[in-house]
PyMOL Python script that loads the backbone (N, CA, C, O; Angstrom):
from pymol import cmd

cmd.read_pdbstr("""\
ATOM      1  N   UNK A   1      77.862  91.890  92.875  1.00  0.00           N
ATOM      2  CA  UNK A   1      77.074  91.343  94.174  1.00  0.00           C
ATOM      3  C   UNK A   1      78.083  91.732  95.713  1.00  0.00           C
ATOM      4  O   UNK A   1      79.250  91.339  95.706  1.00  0.00           O
ATOM      5  N   UNK A   2      77.744  92.229  96.522  1.00  0.00           N
ATOM      6  CA  UNK A   2      78.521  92.216  97.347  1.00  0.00           C
ATOM      7  C   UNK A   2      78.943  91.423  98.095  1.00  0.00           C
ATOM      8  O   UNK A   2      79.897  91.638  98.843  1.00  0.00           O
ATOM      9  N   UNK A   3      78.244  90.256  98.021  1.00  0.00           N
ATOM     10  CA  UNK A   3      78.899  88.831  98.848  1.00  0.00           C
ATOM     11  C   UNK A   3      79.908  88.540  97.904  1.00  0.00           C
ATOM     12  O   UNK A   3      80.988  88.217  98.400  1.00  0.00           O
ATOM     13  N   UNK A   4      79.828  88.573  96.499  1.00  0.00           N
ATOM     14  CA  UNK A   4      81.079  87.998  95.748  1.00  0.00           C
ATOM     15  C   UNK A   4      82.296  89.120  95.808  1.00  0.00           C
ATOM     16  O   UNK A   4      83.322  88.772  95.223  1.00  0.00           O
ATOM     17  N   UNK A   5      82.311  90.288  96.377  1.00  0.00           N
ATOM     18  CA  UNK A   5      83.488  91.024  96.470  1.00  0.00           C
ATOM     19  C   UNK A   5      83.934  90.882  97.562  1.00  0.00           C
ATOM     20  O   UNK A   5      85.138  91.110  97.673  1.00  0.00           O
ATOM     21  N   UNK A   6      83.303  90.529  98.581  1.00  0.00           N
ATOM     22  CA  UNK A   6      83.824  90.277 100.117  1.00  0.00           C
ATOM     23  C   UNK A   6      84.719  89.053  99.976  1.00  0.00           C
ATOM     24  O   UNK A   6      85.925  88.913 100.181  1.00  0.00           O
ATOM     25  N   UNK A   7      83.685  88.123  99.524  1.00  0.00           N
ATOM     26  CA  UNK A   7      84.830  86.690  99.921  1.00  0.00           C
ATOM     27  C   UNK A   7      84.266  85.990  98.516  1.00  0.00           C
ATOM     28  O   UNK A   7      83.108  85.712  98.206  1.00  0.00           O
ATOM     29  N   UNK A   8      85.608  85.796  97.726  1.00  0.00           N
ATOM     30  CA  UNK A   8      85.819  85.326  96.418  1.00  0.00           C
ATOM     31  C   UNK A   8      85.681  83.522  96.661  1.00  0.00           C
ATOM     32  O   UNK A   8      86.425  82.829  97.356  1.00  0.00           O
ATOM     33  N   UNK A   9      84.790  83.185  96.053  1.00  0.00           N
ATOM     34  CA  UNK A   9      84.335  81.544  96.391  1.00  0.00           C
ATOM     35  C   UNK A   9      85.716  80.648  96.208  1.00  0.00           C
ATOM     36  O   UNK A   9      86.123  79.901  97.098  1.00  0.00           O
ATOM     37  N   UNK A  10      86.332  80.810  95.032  1.00  0.00           N
ATOM     38  CA  UNK A  10      87.541  79.898  94.617  1.00  0.00           C
ATOM     39  C   UNK A  10      88.430  80.166  95.861  1.00  0.00           C
ATOM     40  O   UNK A  10      88.597  79.128  96.501  1.00  0.00           O
ATOM     41  N   UNK A  11      89.030  81.214  96.376  1.00  0.00           N
ATOM     42  CA  UNK A  11      90.072  81.692  97.021  1.00  0.00           C
ATOM     43  C   UNK A  11      89.632  81.001  98.437  1.00  0.00           C
ATOM     44  O   UNK A  11      90.370  80.264  99.092  1.00  0.00           O
ATOM     45  N   UNK A  12      88.313  81.367  98.788  1.00  0.00           N
ATOM     46  CA  UNK A  12      87.865  80.730 100.250  1.00  0.00           C
ATOM     47  C   UNK A  12      87.857  79.194 100.104  1.00  0.00           C
ATOM     48  O   UNK A  12      88.339  78.571 101.050  1.00  0.00           O
ATOM     49  N   UNK A  13      87.449  78.594  99.206  1.00  0.00           N
ATOM     50  CA  UNK A  13      87.498  77.012  99.145  1.00  0.00           C
ATOM     51  C   UNK A  13      88.985  76.443  99.149  1.00  0.00           C
ATOM     52  O   UNK A  13      89.149  75.296  99.566  1.00  0.00           O
ATOM     53  N   UNK A  14      90.022  77.146  98.730  1.00  0.00           N
ATOM     54  CA  UNK A  14      91.295  76.567  98.635  1.00  0.00           C
ATOM     55  C   UNK A  14      91.745  77.197 100.083  1.00  0.00           C
ATOM     56  O   UNK A  14      92.342  76.333 100.727  1.00  0.00           O
ATOM     57  N   UNK A  15      91.638  78.461 100.799  1.00  0.00           N
ATOM     58  CA  UNK A  15      91.990  78.320 102.331  1.00  0.00           C
ATOM     59  C   UNK A  15      91.536  77.499 102.844  1.00  0.00           C
ATOM     60  O   UNK A  15      92.268  76.734 103.472  1.00  0.00           O
ATOM     61  N   UNK A  16      90.181  77.295 102.807  1.00  0.00           N
ATOM     62  CA  UNK A  16      89.130  76.185 103.914  1.00  0.00           C
ATOM     63  C   UNK A  16      90.149  74.822 103.862  1.00  0.00           C
ATOM     64  O   UNK A  16      90.631  74.305 104.869  1.00  0.00           O
ATOM     65  N   UNK A  17      90.364  74.373 102.523  1.00  0.00           N
ATOM     66  CA  UNK A  17      90.874  73.232 102.408  1.00  0.00           C
ATOM     67  C   UNK A  17      92.154  72.778 102.985  1.00  0.00           C
ATOM     68  O   UNK A  17      92.404  71.654 103.422  1.00  0.00           O
ATOM     69  N   UNK A  18      93.075  73.998 102.917  1.00  0.00           N
ATOM     70  CA  UNK A  18      94.341  74.312 103.663  1.00  0.00           C
ATOM     71  C   UNK A  18      94.205  73.971 105.048  1.00  0.00           C
ATOM     72  O   UNK A  18      94.724  72.987 105.575  1.00  0.00           O
ATOM     73  N   UNK A  19      93.457  74.857 105.637  1.00  0.00           N
ATOM     74  CA  UNK A  19      93.275  74.814 107.027  1.00  0.00           C
ATOM     75  C   UNK A  19      92.744  73.628 107.234  1.00  0.00           C
ATOM     76  O   UNK A  19      93.348  73.176 108.207  1.00  0.00           O
ATOM     77  N   UNK A  20      91.802  72.711 106.807  1.00  0.00           N
ATOM     78  CA  UNK A  20      91.263  71.756 107.115  1.00  0.00           C
ATOM     79  C   UNK A  20      92.362  70.506 107.530  1.00  0.00           C
ATOM     80  O   UNK A  20      92.399  69.764 108.511  1.00  0.00           O
ATOM     81  N   UNK A  21      93.268  70.628 106.282  1.00  0.00           N
ATOM     82  CA  UNK A  21      94.448  69.664 106.232  1.00  0.00           C
ATOM     83  C   UNK A  21      95.660  69.937 107.039  1.00  0.00           C
ATOM     84  O   UNK A  21      96.533  69.070 107.054  1.00  0.00           O
ATOM     85  N   UNK A  22      95.842  71.149 107.786  1.00  0.00           N
ATOM     86  CA  UNK A  22      96.720  71.808 108.792  1.00  0.00           C
ATOM     87  C   UNK A  22      96.078  71.075 109.998  1.00  0.00           C
ATOM     88  O   UNK A  22      96.807  70.346 110.671  1.00  0.00           O
ATOM     89  N   UNK A  23      94.628  71.229 110.358  1.00  0.00           N
ATOM     90  CA  UNK A  23      94.531  70.737 111.414  1.00  0.00           C
ATOM     91  C   UNK A  23      94.062  69.110 111.665  1.00  0.00           C
ATOM     92  O   UNK A  23      93.821  68.535 112.726  1.00  0.00           O
ATOM     93  N   UNK A  24      94.036  68.673 110.458  1.00  0.00           N
ATOM     94  CA  UNK A  24      93.900  67.013 110.246  1.00  0.00           C
ATOM     95  C   UNK A  24      95.119  66.546 110.752  1.00  0.00           C
ATOM     96  O   UNK A  24      95.163  65.609 111.549  1.00  0.00           O
ATOM     97  N   UNK A  25      96.447  67.331 110.208  1.00  0.00           N
ATOM     98  CA  UNK A  25      97.627  66.811 110.660  1.00  0.00           C
ATOM     99  C   UNK A  25      98.061  67.179 111.920  1.00  0.00           C
ATOM    100  O   UNK A  25      98.808  66.411 112.526  1.00  0.00           O
ATOM    101  N   UNK A  26      97.697  68.286 112.443  1.00  0.00           N
ATOM    102  CA  UNK A  26      97.818  68.237 113.992  1.00  0.00           C
ATOM    103  C   UNK A  26      97.410  67.360 114.909  1.00  0.00           C
ATOM    104  O   UNK A  26      97.922  67.058 115.987  1.00  0.00           O
ATOM    105  N   UNK A  27      96.240  66.900 114.277  1.00  0.00           N
ATOM    106  CA  UNK A  27      95.504  65.861 115.437  1.00  0.00           C
ATOM    107  C   UNK A  27      94.651  66.700 116.505  1.00  0.00           C
ATOM    108  O   UNK A  27      94.172  67.828 116.385  1.00  0.00           O
ATOM    109  N   UNK A  28      94.601  65.683 117.737  1.00  0.00           N
ATOM    110  CA  UNK A  28      93.688  66.092 118.817  1.00  0.00           C
ATOM    111  C   UNK A  28      94.430  67.341 119.425  1.00  0.00           C
ATOM    112  O   UNK A  28      93.890  67.697 120.472  1.00  0.00           O
ATOM    113  N   UNK A  29      95.347  67.988 119.121  1.00  0.00           N
ATOM    114  CA  UNK A  29      95.939  69.519 119.712  1.00  0.00           C
ATOM    115  C   UNK A  29      95.245  70.391 118.924  1.00  0.00           C
ATOM    116  O   UNK A  29      95.332  71.561 119.295  1.00  0.00           O
ATOM    117  N   UNK A  30      94.584  70.189 117.956  1.00  0.00           N
ATOM    118  CA  UNK A  30      93.979  71.400 117.103  1.00  0.00           C
ATOM    119  C   UNK A  30      92.798  71.183 116.847  1.00  0.00           C
ATOM    120  O   UNK A  30      92.474  70.024 116.586  1.00  0.00           O
ATOM    121  N   UNK A  31      91.861  72.176 116.848  1.00  0.00           N
ATOM    122  CA  UNK A  31      90.367  72.326 116.474  1.00  0.00           C
ATOM    123  C   UNK A  31      90.339  73.266 115.555  1.00  0.00           C
ATOM    124  O   UNK A  31      90.891  74.357 115.692  1.00  0.00           O
ATOM    125  N   UNK A  32      89.646  72.882 114.479  1.00  0.00           N
ATOM    126  CA  UNK A  32      88.905  73.944 113.512  1.00  0.00           C
ATOM    127  C   UNK A  32      87.895  74.717 113.880  1.00  0.00           C
ATOM    128  O   UNK A  32      86.809  74.204 114.154  1.00  0.00           O
ATOM    129  N   UNK A  33      88.073  75.949 113.939  1.00  0.00           N
ATOM    130  CA  UNK A  33      86.778  77.023 114.209  1.00  0.00           C
ATOM    131  C   UNK A  33      86.210  77.591 113.197  1.00  0.00           C
ATOM    132  O   UNK A  33      86.589  78.568 112.550  1.00  0.00           O
ATOM    133  N   UNK A  34      85.018  76.760 113.045  1.00  0.00           N
ATOM    134  CA  UNK A  34      84.559  76.858 111.894  1.00  0.00           C
ATOM    135  C   UNK A  34      83.178  77.636 111.589  1.00  0.00           C
ATOM    136  O   UNK A  34      82.129  77.016 111.765  1.00  0.00           O
ATOM    137  N   UNK A  35      83.141  79.013 111.123  1.00  0.00           N
ATOM    138  CA  UNK A  35      82.261  79.899 111.355  1.00  0.00           C
ATOM    139  C   UNK A  35      80.970  79.458 110.005  1.00  0.00           C
ATOM    140  O   UNK A  35      79.808  79.862 110.053  1.00  0.00           O
ATOM    141  N   UNK A  36      81.417  78.751 109.117  1.00  0.00           N
ATOM    142  CA  UNK A  36      80.493  78.410 108.031  1.00  0.00           C
ATOM    143  C   UNK A  36      79.081  78.236 107.921  1.00  0.00           C
ATOM    144  O   UNK A  36      78.224  78.669 107.150  1.00  0.00           O
ATOM    145  N   UNK A  37      79.083  77.315 109.126  1.00  0.00           N
ATOM    146  CA  UNK A  37      77.814  76.819 109.518  1.00  0.00           C
ATOM    147  C   UNK A  37      76.728  78.066 109.931  1.00  0.00           C
ATOM    148  O   UNK A  37      75.553  78.109 109.565  1.00  0.00           O
ATOM    149  N   UNK A  38      77.349  78.964 110.696  1.00  0.00           N
ATOM    150  CA  UNK A  38      76.654  80.168 111.071  1.00  0.00           C
ATOM    151  C   UNK A  38      76.518  81.240 109.982  1.00  0.00           C
ATOM    152  O   UNK A  38      75.563  82.017 109.967  1.00  0.00           O
ATOM    153  N   UNK A  39      77.422  81.258 109.148  1.00  0.00           N
ATOM    154  CA  UNK A  39      77.394  82.321 107.925  1.00  0.00           C
ATOM    155  C   UNK A  39      77.207  82.014 106.553  1.00  0.00           C
ATOM    156  O   UNK A  39      77.139  82.883 105.685  1.00  0.00           O
ATOM    157  N   UNK A  40      77.120  80.744 106.330  1.00  0.00           N
ATOM    158  CA  UNK A  40      76.753  80.494 104.697  1.00  0.00           C
ATOM    159  C   UNK A  40      75.306  79.895 104.576  1.00  0.00           C
ATOM    160  O   UNK A  40      74.886  78.899 105.165  1.00  0.00           O
ATOM    161  N   UNK A  41      74.686  80.633 103.767  1.00  0.00           N
ATOM    162  CA  UNK A  41      73.309  80.363 103.314  1.00  0.00           C
ATOM    163  C   UNK A  41      73.275  79.148 102.240  1.00  0.00           C
ATOM    164  O   UNK A  41      73.560  79.384 101.066  1.00  0.00           O
ATOM    165  N   UNK A  42      72.968  78.018 102.609  1.00  0.00           N
ATOM    166  CA  UNK A  42      72.800  77.211 101.566  1.00  0.00           C
ATOM    167  C   UNK A  42      71.629  77.000 100.361  1.00  0.00           C
ATOM    168  O   UNK A  42      71.656  76.306  99.345  1.00  0.00           O
ATOM    169  N   UNK A  43      70.680  77.819 100.864  1.00  0.00           N
ATOM    170  CA  UNK A  43      69.519  78.122 100.019  1.00  0.00           C
ATOM    171  C   UNK A  43      69.987  79.087  98.850  1.00  0.00           C
ATOM    172  O   UNK A  43      69.652  78.996  97.669  1.00  0.00           O
ATOM    173  N   UNK A  44      70.818  80.019  99.412  1.00  0.00           N
ATOM    174  CA  UNK A  44      71.324  81.213  98.279  1.00  0.00           C
ATOM    175  C   UNK A  44      72.789  80.742  97.702  1.00  0.00           C
ATOM    176  O   UNK A  44      73.358  81.274  96.749  1.00  0.00           O
ATOM    177  N   UNK A  45      73.323  79.549  98.533  1.00  0.00           N
ATOM    178  CA  UNK A  45      74.891  79.340  98.100  1.00  0.00           C
ATOM    179  C   UNK A  45      75.848  80.196  98.117  1.00  0.00           C
ATOM    180  O   UNK A  45      76.734  80.295  97.268  1.00  0.00           O
ATOM    181  N   UNK A  46      75.668  81.040  99.366  1.00  0.00           N
ATOM    182  CA  UNK A  46      76.385  82.242  99.583  1.00  0.00           C
ATOM    183  C   UNK A  46      76.752  82.661 101.136  1.00  0.00           C
ATOM    184  O   UNK A  46      76.070  82.160 102.030  1.00  0.00           O
ATOM    185  N   UNK A  47      77.617  83.399 101.409  1.00  0.00           N
ATOM    186  CA  UNK A  47      77.986  83.937 102.578  1.00  0.00           C
ATOM    187  C   UNK A  47      76.846  85.079 103.109  1.00  0.00           C
ATOM    188  O   UNK A  47      76.398  85.859 102.269  1.00  0.00           O
ATOM    189  N   UNK A  48      76.454  85.151 104.306  1.00  0.00           N
ATOM    190  CA  UNK A  48      75.699  86.118 104.804  1.00  0.00           C
ATOM    191  C   UNK A  48      76.336  87.225 105.500  1.00  0.00           C
ATOM    192  O   UNK A  48      76.871  86.965 106.578  1.00  0.00           O
ATOM    193  N   UNK A  49      76.362  88.289 105.108  1.00  0.00           N
ATOM    194  CA  UNK A  49      76.898  89.410 105.803  1.00  0.00           C
ATOM    195  C   UNK A  49      76.187  90.236 106.600  1.00  0.00           C
ATOM    196  O   UNK A  49      76.747  91.121 107.247  1.00  0.00           O
ATOM    197  N   UNK A  50      74.908  90.038 106.635  1.00  0.00           N
ATOM    198  CA  UNK A  50      74.158  90.875 107.255  1.00  0.00           C
ATOM    199  C   UNK A  50      72.918  89.921 107.932  1.00  0.00           C
ATOM    200  O   UNK A  50      72.519  88.941 107.302  1.00  0.00           O
ATOM    201  N   UNK A  51      72.319  90.283 109.292  1.00  0.00           N
ATOM    202  CA  UNK A  51      71.493  89.461 109.764  1.00  0.00           C
ATOM    203  C   UNK A  51      70.138  89.761 108.978  1.00  0.00           C
ATOM    204  O   UNK A  51      70.072  90.395 107.924  1.00  0.00           O
ATOM    205  N   UNK A  52      69.030  89.175 109.697  1.00  0.00           N
ATOM    206  CA  UNK A  52      67.552  89.539 109.089  1.00  0.00           C
ATOM    207  C   UNK A  52      67.127  90.999 109.093  1.00  0.00           C
ATOM    208  O   UNK A  52      66.217  91.389 108.360  1.00  0.00           O
ATOM    209  N   UNK A  53      67.898  91.939 110.058  1.00  0.00           N
ATOM    210  CA  UNK A  53      67.353  93.099 110.036  1.00  0.00           C
ATOM    211  C   UNK A  53      68.511  94.164 109.986  1.00  0.00           C
ATOM    212  O   UNK A  53      68.565  95.205 110.641  1.00  0.00           O
ATOM    213  N   UNK A  54      69.524  93.641 108.978  1.00  0.00           N
ATOM    214  CA  UNK A  54      70.321  94.277 108.132  1.00  0.00           C
ATOM    215  C   UNK A  54      71.479  94.927 109.022  1.00  0.00           C
ATOM    216  O   UNK A  54      72.172  95.913 108.774  1.00  0.00           O
ATOM    217  N   UNK A  55      71.480  94.041 110.182  1.00  0.00           N
ATOM    218  CA  UNK A  55      73.024  94.527 110.939  1.00  0.00           C
ATOM    219  C   UNK A  55      74.081  93.697 110.450  1.00  0.00           C
ATOM    220  O   UNK A  55      73.913  92.484 110.329  1.00  0.00           O
ATOM    221  N   UNK A  56      75.100  94.231 110.175  1.00  0.00           N
ATOM    222  CA  UNK A  56      76.603  93.487 109.837  1.00  0.00           C
ATOM    223  C   UNK A  56      76.892  92.830 110.558  1.00  0.00           C
ATOM    224  O   UNK A  56      76.616  93.079 111.732  1.00  0.00           O
ATOM    225  N   UNK A  57      77.682  91.515 110.161  1.00  0.00           N
ATOM    226  CA  UNK A  57      78.637  90.660 111.193  1.00  0.00           C
ATOM    227  C   UNK A  57      80.134  90.911 110.906  1.00  0.00           C
ATOM    228  O   UNK A  57      81.071  90.362 111.486  1.00  0.00           O
ATOM    229  N   UNK A  58      80.198  91.706 110.050  1.00  0.00           N
ATOM    230  CA  UNK A  58      81.846  92.193 109.914  1.00  0.00           C
ATOM    231  C   UNK A  58      81.806  93.841 109.513  1.00  0.00           C
ATOM    232  O   UNK A  58      80.967  94.416 108.820  1.00  0.00           O
ATOM    233  N   UNK A  59      83.088  94.443 110.236  1.00  0.00           N
ATOM    234  CA  UNK A  59      83.137  95.826 110.041  1.00  0.00           C
ATOM    235  C   UNK A  59      84.101  96.273 109.010  1.00  0.00           C
ATOM    236  O   UNK A  59      84.292  97.473 108.812  1.00  0.00           O
ATOM    237  N   UNK A  60      84.929  95.024 108.117  1.00  0.00           N
ATOM    238  CA  UNK A  60      85.556  95.100 107.131  1.00  0.00           C
ATOM    239  C   UNK A  60      85.885  93.721 106.896  1.00  0.00           C
ATOM    240  O   UNK A  60      85.378  92.767 107.485  1.00  0.00           O
ATOM    241  N   UNK A  61      86.887  93.666 105.872  1.00  0.00           N
ATOM    242  CA  UNK A  61      87.243  92.249 105.165  1.00  0.00           C
ATOM    243  C   UNK A  61      87.881  91.375 106.640  1.00  0.00           C
ATOM    244  O   UNK A  61      88.896  91.786 107.202  1.00  0.00           O
ATOM    245  N   UNK A  62      87.237  90.334 107.057  1.00  0.00           N
ATOM    246  CA  UNK A  62      88.138  89.597 108.022  1.00  0.00           C
ATOM    247  C   UNK A  62      87.721  90.127 109.387  1.00  0.00           C
ATOM    248  O   UNK A  62      88.005  89.445 110.371  1.00  0.00           O
ATOM    249  N   UNK A  63      87.129  91.181 109.526  1.00  0.00           N
ATOM    250  CA  UNK A  63      87.107  91.848 111.093  1.00  0.00           C
ATOM    251  C   UNK A  63      85.570  91.681 111.379  1.00  0.00           C
ATOM    252  O   UNK A  63      84.738  92.032 110.543  1.00  0.00           O
ATOM    253  N   UNK A  64      85.237  91.157 112.538  1.00  0.00           N
ATOM    254  CA  UNK A  64      84.037  90.610 112.982  1.00  0.00           C
ATOM    255  C   UNK A  64      83.469  91.727 114.047  1.00  0.00           C
ATOM    256  O   UNK A  64      83.961  91.940 115.156  1.00  0.00           O
ATOM    257  N   UNK A  65      82.541  92.272 113.585  1.00  0.00           N
ATOM    258  CA  UNK A  65      81.689  93.387 114.352  1.00  0.00           C
ATOM    259  C   UNK A  65      81.421  92.823 115.648  1.00  0.00           C
ATOM    260  O   UNK A  65      81.618  91.634 115.898  1.00  0.00           O
ATOM    261  N   UNK A  66      80.864  93.867 116.683  1.00  0.00           N
ATOM    262  CA  UNK A  66      80.405  93.269 117.976  1.00  0.00           C
ATOM    263  C   UNK A  66      79.185  92.135 117.492  1.00  0.00           C
ATOM    264  O   UNK A  66      79.099  90.978 117.904  1.00  0.00           O
ATOM    265  N   UNK A  67      78.504  92.637 116.752  1.00  0.00           N
ATOM    266  CA  UNK A  67      77.288  91.672 116.690  1.00  0.00           C
ATOM    267  C   UNK A  67      77.783  90.007 115.746  1.00  0.00           C
ATOM    268  O   UNK A  67      77.114  88.975 115.700  1.00  0.00           O
ATOM    269  N   UNK A  68      78.849  90.218 115.242  1.00  0.00           N
ATOM    270  CA  UNK A  68      79.290  89.182 114.799  1.00  0.00           C
ATOM    271  C   UNK A  68      80.041  88.173 115.891  1.00  0.00           C
ATOM    272  O   UNK A  68      79.952  86.961 116.084  1.00  0.00           O
ATOM    273  N   UNK A  69      80.641  88.987 116.371  1.00  0.00           N
ATOM    274  CA  UNK A  69      81.383  88.401 117.704  1.00  0.00           C
ATOM    275  C   UNK A  69      80.211  87.611 118.792  1.00  0.00           C
ATOM    276  O   UNK A  69      80.472  86.660 119.529  1.00  0.00           O
ATOM    277  N   UNK A  70      79.169  88.148 118.683  1.00  0.00           N
ATOM    278  CA  UNK A  70      78.122  87.606 119.590  1.00  0.00           C
ATOM    279  C   UNK A  70      77.264  86.332 118.815  1.00  0.00           C
ATOM    280  O   UNK A  70      76.575  85.547 119.465  1.00  0.00           O
ATOM    281  N   UNK A  71      77.407  86.259 117.426  1.00  0.00           N
ATOM    282  CA  UNK A  71      76.928  84.842 116.873  1.00  0.00           C
ATOM    283  C   UNK A  71      77.597  83.930 117.085  1.00  0.00           C
ATOM    284  O   UNK A  71      77.124  82.836 117.391  1.00  0.00           O
ATOM    285  N   UNK A  72      79.313  84.248 116.931  1.00  0.00           N
ATOM    286  CA  UNK A  72      80.091  83.071 116.854  1.00  0.00           C
ATOM    287  C   UNK A  72      80.253  82.786 118.633  1.00  0.00           C
ATOM    288  O   UNK A  72      80.669  81.656 118.888  1.00  0.00           O
ATOM    289  N   UNK A  73      80.072  83.364 119.421  1.00  0.00           N
ATOM    290  CA  UNK A  73      80.518  83.254 120.871  1.00  0.00           C
ATOM    291  C   UNK A  73      80.045  82.143 121.514  1.00  0.00           C
ATOM    292  O   UNK A  73      80.697  81.814 122.505  1.00  0.00           O
ATOM    293  N   UNK A  74      78.921  81.348 121.181  1.00  0.00           N
ATOM    294  CA  UNK A  74      78.906  79.775 121.423  1.00  0.00           C
ATOM    295  C   UNK A  74      79.837  78.696 121.009  1.00  0.00           C
ATOM    296  O   UNK A  74      79.843  77.596 121.561  1.00  0.00           O
ATOM    297  N   UNK A  75      80.765  79.081 119.857  1.00  0.00           N
ATOM    298  CA  UNK A  75      81.809  78.311 119.455  1.00  0.00           C
ATOM    299  C   UNK A  75      82.984  78.352 120.836  1.00  0.00           C
ATOM    300  O   UNK A  75      83.278  77.397 121.556  1.00  0.00           O
ATOM    301  N   UNK A  76      83.461  79.624 120.908  1.00  0.00           N
ATOM    302  CA  UNK A  76      84.319  79.751 121.941  1.00  0.00           C
ATOM    303  C   UNK A  76      83.811  79.369 123.448  1.00  0.00           C
ATOM    304  O   UNK A  76      84.668  79.048 124.271  1.00  0.00           O
ATOM    305  N   UNK A  77      82.719  79.392 123.747  1.00  0.00           N
ATOM    306  CA  UNK A  77      82.084  79.131 125.235  1.00  0.00           C
ATOM    307  C   UNK A  77      82.524  77.670 125.167  1.00  0.00           C
ATOM    308  O   UNK A  77      83.302  77.214 126.004  1.00  0.00           O
ATOM    309  N   UNK A  78      81.982  76.872 124.083  1.00  0.00           N
ATOM    310  CA  UNK A  78      82.288  75.341 123.805  1.00  0.00           C
ATOM    311  C   UNK A  78      83.817  75.066 124.117  1.00  0.00           C
ATOM    312  O   UNK A  78      84.168  74.279 124.997  1.00  0.00           O
ATOM    313  N   UNK A  79      84.458  75.587 123.536  1.00  0.00           N
ATOM    314  CA  UNK A  79      85.822  75.359 123.272  1.00  0.00           C
ATOM    315  C   UNK A  79      86.540  75.539 124.579  1.00  0.00           C
ATOM    316  O   UNK A  79      87.398  74.703 124.862  1.00  0.00           O
ATOM    317  N   UNK A  80      86.263  76.664 125.525  1.00  0.00           N
ATOM    318  CA  UNK A  80      86.783  77.003 126.626  1.00  0.00           C
ATOM    319  C   UNK A  80      86.313  75.812 127.695  1.00  0.00           C
ATOM    320  O   UNK A  80      87.055  75.180 128.447  1.00  0.00           O
ATOM    321  N   UNK A  81      85.165  75.711 127.578  1.00  0.00           N
ATOM    322  CA  UNK A  81      84.354  74.682 128.447  1.00  0.00           C
ATOM    323  C   UNK A  81      85.015  73.162 128.524  1.00  0.00           C
ATOM    324  O   UNK A  81      84.924  72.353 129.447  1.00  0.00           O
ATOM    325  N   UNK A  82      85.677  73.040 127.316  1.00  0.00           N
ATOM    326  CA  UNK A  82      86.249  71.623 127.050  1.00  0.00           C
ATOM    327  C   UNK A  82      87.839  71.791 127.561  1.00  0.00           C
ATOM    328  O   UNK A  82      88.514  70.835 127.940  1.00  0.00           O
ATOM    329  N   UNK A  83      88.309  73.154 127.505  1.00  0.00           N
ATOM    330  CA  UNK A  83      89.577  72.945 128.126  1.00  0.00           C
ATOM    331  C   UNK A  83      89.824  72.779 129.634  1.00  0.00           C
ATOM    332  O   UNK A  83      90.911  72.603 130.183  1.00  0.00           O
ATOM    333  N   UNK A  84      88.608  72.869 130.198  1.00  0.00           N
ATOM    334  CA  UNK A  84      88.757  72.585 131.950  1.00  0.00           C
ATOM    335  C   UNK A  84      88.538  71.244 132.365  1.00  0.00           C
ATOM    336  O   UNK A  84      88.619  70.945 133.557  1.00  0.00           O
TER     337      UNK A  84
END
""", "prot")
cmd.dss("prot")
cmd.show_as("cartoon", "prot")
cmd.util.cbc("prot")
cmd.orient("prot")
């Protein structure tokens, strides 16, 4: 299955745990930028790499496409607004 080939669940969970620990240790100076709510399908219990029309969110492993960048744009907009 393509989802299993792109993101290995165990590797992802370990990396996520480590990142969460680093952000927690950093305190209020750091913020976790979390794509999981946008890309993880809780019904199928896997990451989605395509939207409902078949457009890819990624151009390759760990590289977001323009379509993927539009999906996560609100996260960065919120962060930038909070900086001012």
